[in-house]
KOLLO-335274 format. One record per residue (C-alpha): residue number from 1; residue in three letters; chain; x, y, z. Coordinates in nm, 4 decimals, decimal comma. Layout:
// KOLLO-335274
   num   residuo   cadena         px         py         pz
   NUM       ALA        A          X          Y          Z
...
***
This chain:
// KOLLO-335274
   num   residuo   cadena         px         py         pz
     1       MET        A     0,0000     0,0000     0,0000
     2       PHE        A     0,2680     0,2508     0,1042
     3       ASN        A     0,6161     0,2957    -0,0266
     4       THR        A     0,8522     0,1239     0,2197
     5       LYS        A     1,1129     0,3961     0,1739
     6       THR        A     0,8633     0,6612     0,2816
     7       ILE        A     0,7781     0,4660     0,5952
     8       GLU        A     1,1479     0,4149     0,6657
     9       LYS        A     1,2059     0,7908     0,6293
    10       ILE        A     0,9276     0,8616     0,8782
    11       ALA        A     1,0692     0,6066     1,1225
    12       LYS        A     1,4199     0,7525     1,0857
    13       TYR        A     1,2872     1,1062     1,1345
    14       MET        A     1,1073     1,0025     1,4531
    15       HIS        A     1,4148     0,8145     1,5741
    16       GLU        A     1,6393     1,1178     1,5265
    17       TYR        A     1,4262     1,3257     1,7605
    18       PHE        A     1,4541     1,0852     2,0529
    19       PRO        A     1,7235     1,1802     2,3057
    20       GLN        A     2,0666     1,0205     2,2526
    21       TYR        A     2,0421     0,7981     2,5611
    22       ILE        A     1,7229     0,6447     2,4291
    23       GLN        A     1,8863     0,5852     2,0919
    24       ASN        A     2,1673     0,3982     2,2637
    25       ILE        A     1,9321     0,1880     2,4766
    26       THR        A     1,6993     0,0848     2,1990
    27       CYS        A     1,8998    -0,0394     1,9060
    28       ASP        A     1,5898    -0,1874     1,7419
    29       LEU        A     1,3754     0,1250     1,7793
    30       ASP        A     1,3712     0,1839     1,4045
    31       SER        A     1,2317    -0,1589     1,3292
    32       LYS        A     0,9669    -0,1247     1,6030
    33       ILE        A     0,8564     0,2174     1,4774
    34       LEU        A     0,8548     0,0825     1,1221
    35       LYS        A     0,6323    -0,2103     1,2213
    36       ILE        A     0,3947     0,0152     1,4142
    37       LEU        A     0,3693     0,2591     1,1232
    38       GLN        A     0,3124    -0,0175     0,8712
    39       ASN        A     0,0420    -0,1761     1,0854
    40       GLN        A    -0,1372     0,1528     1,1450
    41       LEU        A    -0,1124     0,2730     0,7853
    42       ASN        A    -0,2371    -0,0604     0,6540
    43       ASN        A    -0,5483    -0,0178     0,8690
    44       ILE        A    -0,6374     0,3061     0,6912
    45       ASN        A    -0,8505     0,2765     0,3790
    46       PHE        A    -0,7069     0,4965     0,1058
    47       VAL        A    -0,8197     0,5341    -0,2522
    48       ASN        A    -0,6018     0,6267    -0,5433
    49       ARG        A    -0,6608     0,9313    -0,7613
    50       ASN        A    -0,8490     0,7389    -1,0305
    51       GLU        A    -1,0892     0,5935    -0,7754
    52       LEU        A    -1,1397     0,9370    -0,6228
    53       ASP        A    -1,2194     1,0808    -0,9657
    54       GLU        A    -1,4658     0,7974    -1,0320
    55       TYR        A    -1,6374     0,8472    -0,6949
    56       THR        A    -1,6529     1,2220    -0,7569
    57       GLN        A    -1,8189     1,1662    -1,0950
    58       ILE        A    -2,0678     0,9193    -0,9436
    59       LEU        A    -2,1498     1,1683    -0,6690
    60       PHE        A    -2,1994     1,4475    -0,9233
    61       GLU        A    -2,4330     1,2314    -1,1322
    62       THR        A    -2,6250     1,1228    -0,8226
    63       GLN        A    -2,6692     1,4841    -0,7117
    64       LYS        A    -2,7942     1,5732    -1,0596
    65       LYS        A    -3,0474     1,2869    -1,0549
    66       LEU        A    -3,1578     1,3849    -0,7054
    67       ALA        A    -3,2213     1,7425    -0,8179
    68       GLN        A    -3,4277     1,6112    -1,1110
    69       LEU        A    -3,6275     1,3868    -0,8781
    70       GLU        A    -3,6926     1,6781    -0,6414
    71       ILE        A    -3,8343     1,8788    -0,9328
    72       LYS        A    -4,0575     1,5870    -1,0354
    73       ILE        A    -4,1813     1,5442    -0,6781
    74       LYS        A    -4,2686     1,9135    -0,6531
    75       LYS        A    -4,4619     1,8903    -0,9810
    76       LEU        A    -4,6481     1,5806    -0,8621
    77       GLU        A    -4,7250     1,7458    -0,5287
    78       SER        A    -4,8706     2,0486    -0,7023
    79       ILE        A    -5,0797     1,8274    -0,9331
    80       TYR        A    -5,2023     1,6274    -0,6346
    81       LYS        A    -5,2873     1,9431    -0,4384
    82       ASN        A    -5,4762     2,0862    -0,7353
    83       LYS        A    -5,6785     1,7672    -0,7817
    84       PHE        A    -5,7401     1,7399    -0,4084
    85       ASN        A    -5,8610     2,1006    -0,3912
    86       LYS        A    -6,0897     2,0502    -0,6960
    87       ASN        A    -6,2428     1,7375    -0,5397
    88       LYS        A    -6,2831     1,9159    -0,2081
    89       ASN        A    -6,4872     2,1941    -0,3644
***
């Protein structure tokens, strides 16, 4: 899912900001941070740009259809009200 080099860069960046005594104590800190990052990032659901574009187009079309349906419903409501009022009189 993610580029391993990017995750390694993040782990290295985080490791560099720990105090020196912690760096000396935990020689495998990089691998632990890397594993944690990989596990957490794999739990996130991402979509690529093409999927995003497809979902955006589907949403646009759905909104357009919804607007058309709202217009039809308003027309039907007005027809129904007119018929109901005529029958009432």
